[in-house]
BATIRO-504588 format. One record per residue: y, x, z negated of N, C-alpha, C in turn; residue number from 0. Coordinates in steps of 0.2 Angstrom, whole numbers, padded with zeros to 4 digits. Last residue first. Layout:
N
{rodren {Y X Z} {Y X Z} {Y X Z} NUM},
...
//
This chain:
187
{rodren {0040 -0032 -0106} {0032 -0028 -0110} {0035 -0021 -0115} 186},
{rodren {0049 -0031 -0102} {0048 -0035 -0107} {0045 -0035 -0110} 185},
{rodren {0051 -0022 -0093} {0055 -0018 -0098} {0054 -0026 -0105} 184},
{rodren {0041 -0026 -0084} {0038 -0020 -0089} {0045 -0018 -0095} 183},
{rodren {0050 -0036 -0077} {0042 -0037 -0081} {0040 -0032 -0086} 182},
{rodren {0062 -0029 -0074} {0062 -0033 -0079} {0054 -0034 -0081} 181},
{rodren {0057 -0021 -0064} {0061 -0017 -0071} {0062 -0024 -0076} 180},
{rodren {0051 -0028 -0056} {0046 -0025 -0058} {0051 -0024 -0065} 179},
{rodren {0059 -0034 -0047} {0060 -0039 -0050} {0053 -0035 -0054} 178},
{rodren {0065 -0022 -0037} {0068 -0023 -0044} {0066 -0027 -0048} 177},
{rodren {0058 -0021 -0025} {0054 -0019 -0031} {0058 -0019 -0038} 176},
{rodren {0067 -0026 -0016} {0065 -0032 -0018} {0059 -0027 -0025} 175},
{rodren {0068 -0015 -0010} {0075 -0016 -0015} {0070 -0021 -0020} 174},
{rodren {0057 -0004 -0004} {0061 -0008 -0005} {0064 -0011 -0011} 173},
{rodren {0054 0012 -0010} {0051 0008 -0004} {0056 0001 -0003} 172},
{rodren {0060 0012 -0021} {0063 0017 -0018} {0061 0013 -0008} 171},
{rodren {0050 0002 -0029} {0062 0002 -0027} {0062 0006 -0022} 170},
{rodren {0039 0010 -0028} {0040 0002 -0027} {0048 0001 -0023} 169},
{rodren {0043 0021 -0037} {0041 0024 -0030} {0042 0016 -0026} 168},
{rodren {0046 0012 -0051} {0051 0019 -0045} {0050 0017 -0037} 167},
{rodren {0032 0009 -0051} {0038 0006 -0048} {0043 0007 -0047} 166},
{rodren {0026 0024 -0050} {0023 0016 -0047} {0030 0012 -0046} 165},
{rodren {0033 0028 -0066} {0033 0033 -0059} {0030 0027 -0051} 164},
{rodren {0026 0016 -0073} {0033 0018 -0071} {0036 0022 -0065} 163},
{rodren {0013 0020 -0072} {0017 0013 -0072} {0025 0014 -0067} 162},
{rodren {0011 0033 -0080} {0011 0031 -0073} {0015 0025 -0069} 161},
{rodren {0021 0028 -0092} {0022 0034 -0088} {0021 0033 -0082} 160},
{rodren {0010 0017 -0096} {0019 0016 -0095} {0020 0022 -0091} 159},
{rodren {-0004 0027 -0096} {-0002 0018 -0093} {0007 0018 -0092} 158},
{rodren {0000 0034 -0106} {-0001 0038 -0099} {0001 0032 -0095} 157},
{rodren {0005 0027 -0117} {0011 0030 -0114} {0007 0032 -0109} 156},
{rodren {-0009 0021 -0119} {-0004 0016 -0119} {0003 0023 -0116} 155},
{rodren {-0024 0029 -0112} {-0019 0028 -0118} {-0010 0023 -0114} 154},
{rodren {-0035 0020 -0102} {-0028 0024 -0102} {-0026 0023 -0108} 153},
{rodren {-0045 0013 -0102} {-0045 0018 -0103} {-0041 0025 -0103} 152},
{rodren {-0038 0002 -0096} {-0040 0000 -0104} {-0042 0009 -0104} 151},
{rodren {-0027 -0005 -0086} {-0031 0001 -0087} {-0033 0002 -0094} 150},
{rodren {-0013 -0010 -0083} {-0018 -0014 -0086} {-0024 -0009 -0087} 149},
{rodren {-0006 -0002 -0075} {-0006 -0004 -0083} {-0010 -0007 -0086} 148},
{rodren {-0016 0003 -0064} {-0014 0007 -0070} {-0010 0006 -0078} 147},
{rodren {-0013 -0010 -0057} {-0019 -0011 -0059} {-0020 -0002 -0064} 146},
{rodren {0000 -0012 -0055} {-0004 -0016 -0061} {-0011 -0014 -0062} 145},
{rodren {0001 -0003 -0048} {0005 -0002 -0055} {0000 -0006 -0058} 144},
{rodren {-0006 -0006 -0037} {-0007 0000 -0039} {-0003 0002 -0047} 143},
{rodren {0003 -0017 -0033} {-0004 -0016 -0037} {-0007 -0011 -0039} 142},
{rodren {0014 -0010 -0028} {0012 -0015 -0034} {0008 -0016 -0036} 141},
{rodren {0008 -0001 -0019} {0011 0001 -0023} {0012 -0002 -0030} 140},
{rodren {0004 -0011 -0010} {-0002 -0007 -0013} {0002 -0005 -0018} 139},
{rodren {0015 -0017 -0005} {0009 -0022 -0011} {0006 -0017 -0013} 138},
{rodren {0023 -0008 0000} {0025 -0010 -0004} {0019 -0013 -0009} 137},
{rodren {0014 -0006 0011} {0013 0001 0008} {0017 -0003 0002} 136},
{rodren {0012 -0016 0019} {0005 -0015 0013} {0009 -0009 0010} 135},
{rodren {0028 -0019 0022} {0024 -0024 0019} {0018 -0021 0014} 134},
{rodren {0034 -0009 0031} {0033 -0009 0024} {0028 -0010 0021} 133},
{rodren {0024 -0006 0045} {0031 -0010 0040} {0030 -0006 0034} 132},
{rodren {0016 -0005 0060} {0019 -0001 0054} {0027 -0003 0052} 131},
{rodren {0000 -0017 0057} {0008 -0015 0059} {0014 -0009 0055} 130},
{rodren {-0012 -0020 0052} {-0010 -0015 0057} {-0004 -0011 0061} 129},
{rodren {-0010 -0026 0040} {-0016 -0021 0042} {-0015 -0016 0048} 128},
{rodren {-0006 -0038 0047} {-0001 -0032 0043} {-0004 -0026 0042} 127},
{rodren {-0017 -0044 0052} {-0012 -0041 0056} {-0006 -0037 0051} 126},
{rodren {-0024 -0045 0039} {-0027 -0038 0044} {-0020 -0038 0050} 125},
{rodren {-0015 -0052 0031} {-0017 -0048 0029} {-0022 -0042 0037} 124},
{rodren {-0017 -0066 0040} {-0009 -0062 0039} {-0009 -0056 0037} 123},
{rodren {-0028 -0069 0041} {-0029 -0066 0047} {-0020 -0063 0046} 122},
{rodren {-0040 -0066 0026} {-0035 -0069 0028} {-0032 -0065 0036} 121},
{rodren {-0052 -0057 0022} {-0052 -0062 0028} {-0046 -0067 0029} 120},
{rodren {-0046 -0049 0012} {-0049 -0046 0019} {-0050 -0050 0024} 119},
{rodren {-0046 -0058 0002} {-0040 -0054 0003} {-0039 -0051 0011} 118},
{rodren {-0059 -0064 0000} {-0054 -0066 0003} {-0046 -0064 0005} 117},
{rodren {-0063 -0050 -0004} {-0067 -0055 0002} {-0061 -0058 0004} 116},
{rodren {-0056 -0049 -0017} {-0057 -0043 -0012} {-0061 -0045 -0005} 115},
{rodren {-0062 -0060 -0025} {-0054 -0061 -0023} {-0053 -0053 -0018} 114},
{rodren {-0076 -0058 -0025} {-0074 -0065 -0020} {-0064 -0062 -0019} 113},
{rodren {-0075 -0048 -0033} {-0077 -0046 -0026} {-0078 -0051 -0022} 112},
{rodren {-0069 -0054 -0045} {-0066 -0048 -0041} {-0069 -0045 -0033} 111},
{rodren {-0081 -0063 -0046} {-0072 -0065 -0045} {-0068 -0059 -0042} 110},
{rodren {-0092 -0053 -0051} {-0091 -0057 -0045} {-0085 -0061 -0040} 109},
{rodren {-0086 -0050 -0062} {-0086 -0045 -0056} {-0086 -0046 -0050} 108},
{rodren {-0071 -0058 -0072} {-0078 -0053 -0069} {-0077 -0052 -0063} 107},
{rodren {-0056 -0058 -0075} {-0062 -0061 -0075} {-0070 -0058 -0074} 106},
{rodren {-0049 -0043 -0076} {-0046 -0051 -0079} {-0052 -0056 -0080} 105},
{rodren {-0058 -0036 -0069} {-0056 -0034 -0076} {-0053 -0041 -0079} 104},
{rodren {-0057 -0042 -0057} {-0063 -0042 -0060} {-0061 -0039 -0069} 103},
{rodren {-0044 -0042 -0053} {-0049 -0049 -0055} {-0055 -0047 -0057} 102},
{rodren {-0042 -0029 -0050} {-0040 -0033 -0055} {-0043 -0039 -0057} 101},
{rodren {-0050 -0022 -0043} {-0050 -0020 -0050} {-0047 -0025 -0055} 100},
{rodren {-0050 -0030 -0032} {-0055 -0032 -0034} {-0056 -0027 -0042} 99},
{rodren {-0037 -0026 -0030} {-0038 -0034 -0028} {-0043 -0036 -0034} 98},
{rodren {-0038 -0013 -0024} {-0037 -0015 -0030} {-0036 -0021 -0033} 97},
{rodren {-0046 -0017 -0012} {-0051 -0011 -0018} {-0047 -0014 -0026} 96},
{rodren {-0038 -0021 -0005} {-0041 -0024 -0009} {-0046 -0019 -0014} 95},
{rodren {-0027 -0010 -0008} {-0026 -0018 -0010} {-0031 -0021 -0011} 94},
{rodren {-0034 0000 -0001} {-0033 -0001 -0007} {-0031 -0007 -0008} 93},
{rodren {-0033 -0006 0014} {-0040 -0003 0012} {-0040 -0002 0004} 92},
{rodren {-0018 -0006 0015} {-0024 -0012 0015} {-0029 -0010 0012} 91},
{rodren {-0015 0007 0014} {-0014 0002 0010} {-0017 -0001 0010} 90},
{rodren {-0022 0012 0028} {-0024 0015 0021} {-0024 0009 0016} 89},
{rodren {-0013 0005 0035} {-0020 0002 0034} {-0025 0007 0031} 88},
{rodren {-0001 0011 0034} {-0003 0002 0031} {-0009 0000 0030} 87},
{rodren {-0003 0022 0039} {0001 0021 0032} {-0003 0014 0029} 86},
{rodren {-0007 0020 0050} {-0010 0022 0046} {-0009 0022 0040} 85},
{rodren {0006 0016 0056} {-0001 0013 0057} {-0005 0015 0052} 84},
{rodren {0015 0026 0056} {0016 0020 0050} {0007 0015 0050} 83},
{rodren {0007 0035 0062} {0007 0035 0056} {0009 0029 0052} 82},
{rodren {0010 0033 0074} {0002 0033 0072} {0006 0032 0065} 81},
{rodren {0024 0033 0077} {0021 0027 0075} {0014 0026 0075} 80},
{rodren {0027 0046 0073} {0028 0041 0068} {0025 0036 0066} 79},
{rodren {0015 0060 0075} {0018 0055 0078} {0020 0047 0074} 78},
{rodren {0008 0071 0070} {0015 0071 0075} {0017 0064 0079} 77},
{rodren {-0001 0068 0059} {-0001 0065 0066} {0005 0066 0070} 76},
{rodren {0004 0078 0049} {-0002 0078 0050} {-0004 0074 0055} 75},
{rodren {0017 0077 0048} {0016 0082 0048} {0008 0082 0049} 74},
{rodren {0019 0061 0045} {0019 0061 0052} {0017 0069 0052} 73},
{rodren {0018 0060 0032} {0012 0059 0036} {0012 0061 0042} 72},
{rodren {0029 0061 0029} {0025 0066 0025} {0021 0068 0031} 71},
{rodren {0038 0051 0035} {0040 0059 0035} {0033 0063 0035} 70},
{rodren {0031 0041 0030} {0033 0041 0033} {0030 0048 0038} 69},
{rodren {0036 0042 0014} {0031 0045 0015} {0029 0045 0024} 68},
{rodren {0052 0043 0017} {0047 0050 0016} {0041 0051 0017} 67},
{rodren {0052 0031 0020} {0054 0036 0027} {0050 0041 0024} 66},
{rodren {0049 0022 0009} {0044 0021 0017} {0045 0029 0019} 65},
{rodren {0058 0026 0002} {0052 0028 -0001} {0048 0029 0006} 64},
{rodren {0074 0028 0004} {0072 0029 0008} {0064 0030 0004} 63},
{rodren {0076 0007 0004} {0078 0013 0002} {0073 0019 0006} 62},
{rodren {0088 -0003 0015} {0082 -0001 0012} {0084 0007 0009} 61},
{rodren {0102 0001 0018} {0100 -0007 0015} {0092 -0007 0013} 60},
{rodren {0107 0010 0023} {0109 0009 0016} {0107 0003 0012} 59},
{rodren {0102 0024 0031} {0100 0017 0032} {0101 0016 0024} 58},
{rodren {0101 0036 0035} {0106 0034 0037} {0107 0025 0034} 57},
{rodren {0095 0050 0025} {0093 0044 0028} {0099 0041 0029} 56},
{rodren {0098 0069 0027} {0099 0061 0023} {0097 0057 0026} 55},
{rodren {0090 0079 0035} {0096 0076 0033} {0093 0069 0030} 54},
{rodren {0078 0087 0038} {0081 0091 0032} {0089 0087 0032} 53},
{rodren {0070 0082 0047} {0075 0088 0050} {0080 0090 0045} 52},
{rodren {0064 0074 0040} {0059 0078 0040} {0063 0085 0045} 51},
{rodren {0074 0063 0039} {0071 0068 0033} {0068 0073 0037} 50},
{rodren {0074 0060 0052} {0082 0063 0049} {0077 0068 0045} 49},
{rodren {0062 0053 0054} {0063 0059 0056} {0070 0063 0055} 48},
{rodren {0065 0044 0046} {0059 0048 0046} {0060 0056 0050} 47},
{rodren {0075 0036 0050} {0074 0040 0045} {0069 0044 0044} 46},
{rodren {0068 0032 0062} {0074 0035 0062} {0076 0042 0055} 45},
{rodren {0058 0025 0056} {0056 0029 0059} {0062 0035 0060} 44},
{rodren {0068 0013 0050} {0061 0019 0045} {0061 0024 0052} 43},
{rodren {0074 0006 0059} {0076 0009 0051} {0073 0014 0051} 42},
{rodren {0070 0004 0071} {0078 0003 0071} {0080 0006 0065} 41},
{rodren {0057 0002 0069} {0061 0007 0076} {0067 0009 0074} 40},
{rodren {0053 -0004 0059} {0052 0002 0059} {0056 0004 0066} 39},
{rodren {0061 -0017 0066} {0062 -0013 0059} {0062 -0007 0060} 38},
{rodren {0051 -0019 0073} {0058 -0018 0075} {0060 -0015 0069} 37},
{rodren {0040 -0025 0067} {0040 -0018 0066} {0048 -0017 0071} 36},
{rodren {0042 -0039 0065} {0045 -0035 0059} {0042 -0028 0062} 35},
{rodren {0041 -0039 0084} {0040 -0043 0077} {0045 -0042 0069} 34},
{rodren {0037 -0035 0094} {0044 -0039 0094} {0043 -0043 0089} 33},
{rodren {0029 -0021 0093} {0028 -0027 0094} {0037 -0028 0090} 32},
{rodren {0024 -0003 0095} {0026 -0009 0091} {0027 -0014 0094} 31},
{rodren {0008 0004 0103} {0015 0002 0103} {0017 -0003 0098} 30},
{rodren {-0006 0003 0102} {-0001 0009 0103} {0007 0009 0102} 29},
{rodren {-0018 -0005 0099} {-0010 -0008 0096} {-0006 0001 0098} 28},
{rodren {-0031 -0001 0102} {-0026 -0002 0107} {-0019 -0004 0105} 27},
{rodren {-0035 0000 0090} {-0033 0006 0093} {-0030 0004 0099} 26},
{rodren {-0037 -0012 0081} {-0031 -0007 0081} {-0032 -0003 0086} 25},
{rodren {-0052 -0010 0079} {-0048 -0016 0082} {-0041 -0016 0083} 24},
{rodren {-0054 0001 0070} {-0057 0001 0080} {-0053 -0007 0080} 23},
{rodren {-0046 -0003 0061} {-0045 0003 0063} {-0047 0003 0071} 22},
{rodren {-0055 -0013 0056} {-0047 -0014 0059} {-0047 -0010 0062} 21},
{rodren {-0066 -0010 0053} {-0067 -0012 0057} {-0059 -0014 0059} 20},
{rodren {-0063 0001 0044} {-0066 0003 0049} {-0065 -0001 0054} 19},
{rodren {-0057 -0006 0033} {-0054 -0001 0036} {-0057 0000 0043} 18},
{rodren {-0068 -0013 0029} {-0061 -0017 0032} {-0060 -0012 0035} 17},
{rodren {-0076 -0004 0027} {-0079 -0007 0030} {-0074 -0010 0034} 16},
{rodren {-0069 0002 0014} {-0071 0005 0019} {-0072 0001 0025} 15},
{rodren {-0071 -0010 0006} {-0063 -0007 0007} {-0066 -0002 0014} 14},
{rodren {-0085 -0012 0002} {-0080 -0017 0007} {-0074 -0014 0009} 13},
{rodren {-0087 0003 -0003} {-0089 -0002 0003} {-0088 -0004 0007} 12},
{rodren {-0078 -0001 -0015} {-0076 0004 -0012} {-0080 0003 -0004} 11},
{rodren {-0087 -0012 -0020} {-0081 -0013 -0017} {-0078 -0008 -0015} 10},
{rodren {-0101 -0005 -0021} {-0100 -0010 -0016} {-0092 -0012 -0014} 9},
{rodren {-0095 0004 -0030} {-0099 0006 -0025} {-0097 0003 -0022} 8},
{rodren {-0093 -0004 -0043} {-0087 -0002 -0039} {-0089 0002 -0031} 7},
{rodren {-0106 -0007 -0048} {-0103 -0012 -0044} {-0094 -0010 -0040} 6},
{rodren {-0112 0007 -0049} {-0115 0004 -0043} {-0109 -0004 -0043} 5},
{rodren {-0104 0011 -0058} {-0103 0014 -0053} {-0106 0010 -0047} 4},
{rodren {-0107 0003 -0068} {-0100 0003 -0068} {-0101 0005 -0059} 3},
{rodren {-0122 0006 -0072} {-0118 -0001 -0070} {-0110 -0004 -0065} 2},
{rodren {-0123 0022 -0064} {-0122 0016 -0069} {-0121 0009 -0065} 1},
{rodren {-0137 0029 -0059} {-0134 0028 -0058} {-0132 0021 -0062} 0},
//
């Protein structure tokens, strides 16, 4: 096993451990709370159901990206709230992995591991990892964009193209993703 594979294996193991621990802890979270999940029930779940029925979304203040992802995942789970929780949980595990990749590239391996551990140790991060909200999904798309854009093994045209797709997905998920347009147009 090469050194790079060994280093990535520890980060993947940390993300998997976070996923398993939070999924186990969240098994009793069977319905949404009167917090950020009110948006889920008021906007995103109804729009996902509309999309699944072949109709357009009705929520004019948020993009359809999260509702599309929710509708696609609900094909497998059969439950919109369960899909929202799993989408946040998988996104949170990926956020940890992406944090590692970004900090390891920028500084070194151990700083990357530290960044991943600090991310996972945040109380708010674990809370949002269990919530059926757009927050983790949006953060995952944003970090994925950074990871792809800074990937040294990809040619510039592939980095720009893949980053553009991710920026578009982030914008369709939350309109505050518009800040990406300015960042990448300057690059």
